[in-house]
RODO-2510 file (C-alpha; in nm, 4 decimals, decimal comma):
residues 175
     n   res          X          Y          Z
     1     q    -1,6305     3,2447    -2,1449
     2     y    -1,7330     3,4706    -1,9016
     3     s    -1,7471     3,8825    -1,9884
     4     g    -1,9266     4,1550    -1,8499
     5     v    -1,8802     4,3170    -1,4855
     6     f    -1,9080     4,1011    -1,1497
     7     t    -1,9268     4,1725    -0,8132
     8     l    -1,6476     4,0250    -0,5863
     9     s    -1,9375     3,8267    -0,4141
    10     q    -2,0240     3,6797    -0,7493
    11     a    -1,6357     3,6294    -0,8946
    12     t    -1,5594     3,4693    -0,5201
    13     q    -1,8903     3,2156    -0,5393
    14     a    -1,7778     3,1062    -0,8866
    15     i    -1,4279     3,0455    -0,7646
    16     r    -1,5381     2,8479    -0,4688
    17     d    -1,7418     2,6455    -0,7228
    18     q    -1,4813     2,5744    -0,9378
    19     n    -1,6750     2,7440    -1,2283
    20     w    -1,4546     2,9876    -1,2799
    21     p    -1,2209     3,0095    -1,6068
    22     g    -0,8348     2,9381    -1,5743
    23     i    -0,9149     2,7551    -1,1964
    24     a    -0,7645     2,4341    -1,1575
    25     p    -0,9308     2,1694    -0,9170
    26     p    -0,7822     2,1648    -0,5675
    27     n    -0,5515     1,8641    -0,4952
    28     v    -0,5519     1,6670    -0,1835
    29     e    -0,2700     1,4593    -0,0841
    30     y    -0,3775     1,1123    -0,0384
    31     l    -0,1801     0,8291     0,1423
    32     v    -0,3207     0,4908     0,0380
    33     v    -0,2420     0,1455     0,2141
    34     a    -0,3753    -0,2057     0,1517
    35     g    -0,4309    -0,4730     0,3745
    36     g    -0,1239    -0,6872     0,4707
    37     g    -0,1252    -1,0596     0,3924
    38     g    -0,1575    -1,3467     0,6503
    39     a     0,0956    -1,5424     0,7759
    40     v     0,1657    -1,8648     0,9628
    41     n     0,4953    -1,9172     0,9250
    42     g     0,6736    -1,6812     0,6727
    43     g     0,6652    -1,3431     0,7272
    44     a     0,3635    -1,1609     0,5801
    45     g     0,3924    -0,9043     0,3038
    46     g     0,3208    -0,5099     0,3857
    47     g     0,0047    -0,3902     0,1940
    48     g     0,0602    -0,2049    -0,0855
    49     l     0,1402     0,1622    -0,0749
    50     l     0,0302     0,4943    -0,3029
    51     a     0,1338     0,8232    -0,1900
    52     g     0,1045     1,1658    -0,4199
    53     f    -0,1506     1,4593    -0,5032
    54     a    -0,4452     1,4081    -0,6918
    55     g    -0,7168     1,6702    -0,8411
    56     v    -1,0739     1,6664    -0,6863
    57     v    -1,3655     1,8391    -0,7938
    58     a    -1,5499     2,0177    -0,4777
    59     g    -1,8722     1,8337    -0,3859
    60     s    -1,8054     1,5364    -0,6164
    61     s    -1,8310     1,1511    -0,4641
    62     i    -1,4847     0,9794    -0,4255
    63     t    -1,5083     0,5711    -0,3786
    64     v    -1,2907     0,4902    -0,0874
    65     t    -1,1993     0,1696     0,0186
    66     v    -1,0058     0,0350     0,2886
    67     g    -0,8408    -0,2903     0,2489
    68     g    -0,8268    -0,5174     0,5507
    69     g    -0,5531    -0,8068     0,6175
    70     g    -0,5392    -1,1466     0,5061
    71     s    -0,6167    -1,4191     0,7358
    72     a    -0,3598    -1,6557     0,8739
    73     g    -0,2511    -1,9264     0,5870
    74     t    -0,2698    -1,8398     0,1989
    75     n    -0,4562    -1,5302     0,1972
    76     n    -0,3531    -1,1746     0,0471
    77     g    -0,4696    -0,8471     0,2055
    78     s    -0,7305    -0,6458     0,0133
    79     n    -0,6976    -0,3858    -0,2141
    80     s    -0,7326    -0,0400    -0,0969
    81     v    -0,9265     0,2352    -0,3224
    82     f    -0,9156     0,6353    -0,3422
    83     g    -1,1076     0,7362    -0,6430
    84     s    -0,9282     0,5930    -0,9580
    85     i    -0,6134     0,4909    -0,6758
    86     t    -0,5729     0,1194    -0,5906
    87     a    -0,2947    -0,0286    -0,3647
    88     t    -0,2625    -0,3744    -0,3898
    89     g    -0,2929    -0,5918    -0,0747
    90     g    -0,0054    -0,7701     0,0720
    91     g     0,0949    -1,1315    -0,0304
    92     f     0,0818    -1,4156     0,2394
    93     g     0,3931    -1,5544     0,4256
    94     g     0,4793    -1,9232     0,3409
    95     s     0,3821    -2,2214     0,5607
    96     n     0,4986    -2,5670     0,6398
    97     a     0,1589    -2,6629     0,4500
    98     t     0,2974    -2,5693     0,1324
    99     s     0,5943    -2,3986    -0,0312
   100     t     0,4146    -2,1238    -0,2487
   101     t     0,4226    -1,7479    -0,1061
   102     g     0,1804    -1,4530    -0,2193
   103     s     0,2827    -1,1933    -0,4590
   104     g     0,1121    -0,8794    -0,3773
   105     g     0,1765    -0,4966    -0,2531
   106     s     0,5026    -0,6701    -0,1096
   107     g     0,5459    -0,9970    -0,1243
   108     g     0,5403    -1,2681     0,1585
   109     g     0,8407    -1,4620     0,2746
   110     g     0,9051    -1,7837     0,2184
   111     y     0,9126    -2,0643     0,4663
   112     s     1,1390    -2,3935     0,4793
   113     t     1,4371    -2,5321     0,2500
   114     n     1,4763    -2,2544    -0,0094
   115     a     1,0840    -2,1416    -0,0199
   116     p     1,0763    -1,8524    -0,2768
   117     a     0,9708    -1,5305    -0,1632
   118     g     0,6780    -1,3739    -0,3192
   119     a     0,6997    -1,0853    -0,5605
   120     g     0,5921    -0,7113    -0,4805
   121     t     0,4138    -0,4539    -0,6998
   122     s     0,6469    -0,1910    -0,8853
   123     g     0,5947     0,1450    -0,7044
   124     q     0,3868    -0,0156    -0,4312
   125     g     0,6078    -0,2595    -0,2467
   126     n     0,9263    -0,4901    -0,2421
   127     a     0,9449    -0,8924    -0,2393
   128     g     0,9421    -1,0846     0,0666
   129     g     1,2867    -1,3018     0,1459
   130     t     1,3544    -1,6751     0,0740
   131     g     1,3369    -1,9231     0,3417
   132     n     1,5925    -2,1356     0,4660
   133     t     1,5809    -2,4995     0,6643
   134     t     1,2912    -2,4231     0,8989
   135     a     1,2560    -2,1068     0,9569
   136     g     1,0772    -1,8106     0,7600
   137     a     1,1907    -1,5350     0,5997
   138     g     1,0550    -1,1738     0,6496
   139     g     0,7667    -1,0294     0,4596
   140     g     0,8553    -0,7692     0,2198
   141     g     0,7603    -0,3663     0,3112
   142     a     0,6957    -0,0627     0,0972
   143     g     1,0406     0,0941     0,2032
   144     t     1,2697    -0,2358     0,1623
   145     v     1,2756    -0,6263     0,0736
   146     g     1,2395    -0,8798     0,3306
   147     l     1,5124    -1,0713     0,4524
   148     n     1,5873    -1,4154     0,3931
   149     a     1,6236    -1,6590     0,6628
   150     i     1,9714    -1,7550     0,7402
   151     s     2,0696    -2,1139     0,9031
   152     g     1,7763    -2,1715     1,0551
   153     t     1,7002    -1,8390     1,2068
   154     g     1,3891    -1,5984     1,0436
   155     g     1,4539    -1,3119     0,8756
   156     n     1,3369    -0,9692     0,9324
   157     g     1,0756    -0,7863     0,7534
   158     g     1,1061    -0,5107     0,4997
   159     a     1,0777    -0,1382     0,6421
   160     g     0,7672     0,0591     0,6001
   161     i     0,7985     0,4412     0,4467
   162     a     0,7315     0,7110     0,7151
   163     s     0,4828     0,9879     0,6262
   164     d     0,3601     1,3179     0,8032
   165     i     0,0520     1,2753     0,6506
   166     s    -0,1470     1,2232     0,9881
   167     g     0,0253     1,5168     1,1476
   168     t     0,2746     1,2978     1,3530
   169     r     0,5565     1,1026     1,1416
   170     t     0,4787     0,7056     1,1113
   171     a     0,6050     0,4139     0,9431
   172     y     0,3400     0,2527     0,7146
   173     a     0,3185    -0,0905     0,5179
   174     g     0,6135    -0,2423     0,6787
   175     g     0,6723    -0,6527     0,6439
***
């Protein structure tokens, strides 16, 4: 508790330093996108996407990690981190060497006969599509699921989510 008489300068300095009773920490808007998965035949899943507002303490240190994309083959993308917020890397797409796909922020698309789709992480992305004959399905995106392959024709990747955080409307985390 503070009591007494304070100058405007003293009160202003205390508020700026977040050292005045009843003053909440400032909020920052964040958009955290993880790296997308690797792909050979089936489409790669987009990296997980998390957006919102978080309180930060002025002058505090915040860990930030930008996750890279997965290399071709069975490699998921890397996670991205902003303080305690972690977006999960995207799942890898299926290949002719394996019938598996990666689950991640968004799941990878399957390849070949009825190859399964990779699952997405709830609140971050969507599942990939299912492969068919010798075609790859689309990887999932943050906005929609990846489309299934149909009669030897590959499926489209799932849509990302548009954000104005950079000042220009841009889609992020598509499959």
